[in-house]
C-alpha positions as CSV (number, residue, x, y, z in Angstrom):
1,M,143.7,26.1,34.5
2,Q,140.5,27.3,32.8
3,S,138.7,24.2,34.1
4,L,139.9,24.9,37.6
5,N,138.8,28.5,37.4
6,A,135.4,27.4,36.1
7,A,135.0,24.9,39.0
8,D,136.0,27.5,41.5
9,Q,133.5,30.0,40.1
10,A,130.7,27.4,40.1
11,R,131.5,26.6,43.7
12,R,131.5,30.3,44.7
13,A,128.2,30.8,42.9
14,K,126.7,27.8,44.7
15,L,127.9,29.1,48.1
16,A,126.4,32.6,47.4
17,A,123.1,31.1,46.4
18,T,123.0,28.9,49.5
19,V,123.9,31.9,51.8
20,R,121.1,33.9,50.2
21,A,118.6,31.0,50.9
22,H,119.9,30.8,54.5
23,R,119.4,34.6,55.0
24,A,115.9,34.4,53.6
25,G,115.0,31.7,56.2
26,H,114.9,28.8,53.8
27,L,116.7,26.5,56.2
28,R,116.1,23.2,54.5
29,Q,117.4,24.5,51.2
30,A,120.4,26.0,53.0
31,V,121.3,22.8,54.8
32,A,121.1,20.8,51.6
33,G,123.3,23.4,49.8
34,Y,126.0,23.4,52.5
35,E,126.0,19.6,52.6
36,A,126.5,19.5,48.9
37,L,129.4,22.0,49.1
38,L,131.1,19.9,51.9
39,R,130.9,16.7,49.8
40,R,133.4,18.5,47.5
41,T,135.5,20.3,50.1
42,P,134.9,18.6,53.5
43,D,137.5,20.7,55.3
44,D,136.0,24.1,54.5
45,A,135.8,25.7,58.0
46,D,133.5,28.5,56.8
47,V,130.9,26.1,55.3
48,L,131.1,23.8,58.3
49,Q,130.3,26.8,60.5
50,L,127.4,27.9,58.2
51,L,126.0,24.4,58.2
52,G,126.2,24.2,62.0
53,V,124.3,27.5,62.3
54,A,121.6,26.4,59.9
55,L,121.2,23.1,61.7
56,A,120.9,24.8,65.0
57,Q,118.3,27.2,63.6
58,S,116.4,24.2,62.3
59,G,116.3,22.7,65.8
60,R,119.0,20.0,65.1
61,C,121.4,21.2,67.7
62,A,123.0,17.8,68.3
63,D,124.0,17.7,64.6
64,A,125.0,21.4,64.8
65,V,127.5,20.7,67.6
66,V,129.3,18.1,65.4
67,F,129.9,20.5,62.5
68,L,130.7,23.5,64.7
69,A,133.2,21.4,66.6
70,R,134.8,20.3,63.3
71,S,135.1,23.9,62.1
72,L,136.9,24.8,65.4
73,E,139.3,21.9,64.9
74,L,140.3,23.5,61.6
75,T,140.3,27.1,62.9
76,P,140.4,27.1,66.7
77,D,140.4,30.8,67.5
78,R,137.1,32.0,66.0
79,P,134.8,33.6,68.6
80,T,131.7,33.6,66.4
81,V,132.0,29.8,65.9
82,L,132.6,29.3,69.6
83,L,129.5,31.4,70.3
84,S,127.4,29.4,67.9
85,L,128.7,26.2,69.6
86,A,127.9,27.6,73.1
87,Q,124.3,28.4,72.0
88,A,123.7,24.9,70.6
89,L,125.2,23.3,73.7
90,H,122.9,25.5,75.9
91,T,119.9,24.5,74.0
92,L,120.8,20.8,74.6
93,G,121.1,21.5,78.3
94,R,124.9,20.9,78.3
95,E,125.5,24.0,80.4
96,E,129.1,23.4,81.6
97,E,130.3,22.9,78.0
98,A,128.3,25.9,76.9
99,L,130.1,28.0,79.5
100,Q,133.5,26.7,78.4
101,A,132.8,27.7,74.8
102,C,131.5,31.1,76.0
103,N,134.6,31.7,78.0
104,R,136.8,30.9,75.1
105,A,134.8,33.2,72.8
106,L,134.9,36.1,75.2
107,A,138.6,35.6,75.9
108,L,139.1,36.2,72.1
109,D,136.5,39.0,71.8
110,A,135.3,40.7,75.0
111,S,132.9,42.9,73.1
112,L,130.8,39.9,72.0
113,A,127.4,40.7,73.6
114,G,126.0,37.3,72.6
115,G,128.7,35.6,74.6
116,Y,127.4,37.3,77.8
117,R,123.8,36.6,76.9
118,T,124.5,32.9,76.4
119,R,126.6,32.7,79.5
120,A,123.8,34.4,81.5
121,A,121.3,31.8,80.1
122,A,123.6,28.9,81.1
123,F,124.1,30.3,84.6
124,T,120.4,30.7,84.9
125,A,119.8,27.1,84.0
126,L,122.4,26.1,86.6
127,G,120.7,28.2,89.3
128,R,123.7,30.5,89.6
129,R,121.6,33.6,89.6
130,E,124.1,36.3,90.6
131,E,126.5,35.3,87.9
132,A,123.6,35.2,85.4
133,L,122.7,38.8,86.5
134,A,126.2,40.0,86.1
135,N,126.5,38.6,82.5
136,A,123.0,39.8,81.5
137,G,123.9,43.3,82.7
138,Q,127.1,43.3,80.7
139,A,125.2,42.2,77.6
140,V,122.9,45.2,77.9
141,R,125.9,47.5,78.3
142,L,127.4,46.2,75.1
143,A,124.1,46.1,73.1
144,R,121.8,48.7,74.4
145,T,119.4,48.5,71.5
146,D,119.0,44.7,71.6
147,P,115.6,43.9,72.9
148,G,116.5,40.3,73.7
149,A,119.4,41.5,75.9
150,H,117.0,43.7,77.9
151,A,114.5,40.8,78.2
152,D,117.3,38.5,79.4
153,L,118.3,41.1,82.0
154,G,114.7,41.2,83.2
155,V,114.7,37.4,83.6
156,A,117.9,37.6,85.7
157,L,116.6,40.5,87.8
158,E,113.4,38.6,88.5
159,A,115.3,35.5,89.5
160,V,117.0,37.5,92.3
161,G,113.8,39.1,93.5
162,R,114.3,42.6,91.9
163,E,110.8,42.6,90.4
164,R,110.4,46.3,89.7
165,E,113.7,46.6,87.8
166,A,112.8,43.4,85.9
167,L,109.5,45.0,84.8
168,Q,111.4,48.1,83.6
169,C,113.6,45.8,81.5
170,F,110.7,44.0,80.0
171,E,109.0,47.3,79.1
172,R,112.2,48.5,77.5
173,A,112.4,45.3,75.5
174,V,108.9,45.6,74.2
175,A,109.4,49.2,73.3
176,L,112.4,48.2,71.2
177,D,110.5,45.3,69.6
178,P,106.7,44.9,70.0
179,N,107.0,41.4,68.5
180,L,109.3,40.2,71.3
181,A,106.9,37.7,72.8
182,A,107.1,35.6,69.6
183,A,110.9,36.0,69.2
184,I,112.3,35.0,72.6
185,R,113.6,31.5,72.8
186,P,111.4,28.6,74.0
187,L,111.6,27.7,77.7
188,P,114.3,25.1,78.3
189,R,113.0,21.5,78.1
190,H,115.3,20.5,81.0
191,A,113.5,22.8,83.5
192,P,112.9,21.3,86.9
193,T,109.7,19.3,87.5
194,D,110.2,18.5,91.2
195,P,107.1,19.8,93.1
196,D,109.1,21.2,96.0
197,M,111.4,23.1,93.6
198,I,108.4,24.5,91.7
199,A,106.7,25.5,95.0
200,A,109.9,27.3,96.1
201,D,110.1,29.0,92.8
202,R,106.5,30.2,93.0
203,S,107.1,31.5,96.6
204,R,109.8,33.9,95.3
205,R,107.7,35.5,92.6
206,W,105.5,38.4,93.2
207,D,102.6,37.0,91.1
208,D,103.0,33.4,92.3
209,A,103.6,32.3,88.7
210,S,106.4,29.7,88.3
211,V,108.4,29.7,85.1
212,H,108.8,25.9,85.5
213,I,105.2,25.1,84.8
214,F,104.5,27.6,82.0
215,E,104.2,26.2,78.5
216,G,105.4,28.5,75.7
217,T,108.2,30.9,75.2
218,Y,110.0,33.2,77.7
219,G,108.4,36.0,75.7
220,D,104.9,34.7,76.5
221,Y,105.8,34.2,80.1
222,L,107.3,37.7,80.5
223,M,104.6,39.5,78.6
224,R,101.9,38.1,80.8
225,K,103.8,39.4,83.8
226,V,104.2,42.8,82.2
227,A,100.5,42.9,81.4
228,K,99.6,42.5,85.1
229,V,101.4,45.7,85.9
230,F,101.0,47.5,82.5
231,P,97.6,46.4,81.2
232,E,97.7,48.8,78.2
233,L,101.1,47.6,77.2
234,G,99.9,44.0,77.5
235,A,96.8,44.7,75.4
236,R,99.0,45.9,72.6
237,V,101.4,43.0,72.4
238,L,99.6,39.9,73.7
239,P,97.4,37.8,71.3
240,R,93.7,38.0,71.9
């Protein structure tokens, strides 16, 4: 019994140290720690989830999907795991699957702002702009102090031609977090490259700047738009 307790205590200590490394941003160390824990207890749903999140944060979204899906097999009704899975699937461009995971998460917890943000991003990628706008708006209503939610709403508003409201959202996002330009997710790698589609996208935008041919993050793209209308704001947040 003493040996069992000692082993359990050692495992808990290892998990705590790994979680600390994860929270501190030491992702390689965190991934190695979670993998070591799973070699001893491969069906630990919590560690499977944590490993999936760390892998996604490391850019290994395909691997993350495997571990998050396994965690859900063991504990199916966990909205946070479903949300992490949806975000990884969206990053991979698997939008319909991402929407399914979001829908399941929100059915379990309708207050999950991240679920609406991820669903808005998936709808945006699919060209379903009105649905993206509705979900981005709900995310802001649930998380009014989240700068990313305001930026996402700005993206959705711009996509339907509501440029003035979009700029207000971007200004609000930067007011909440001046470092937003570096924090917003990268532009999707599966964005359209067809010249006709790019030309049509440019024709809808007040500054003739298509998101599909911009290299960088959504934050960079949005902040350059903001700077055209609010030069002083742009001077504060854009790199020189």
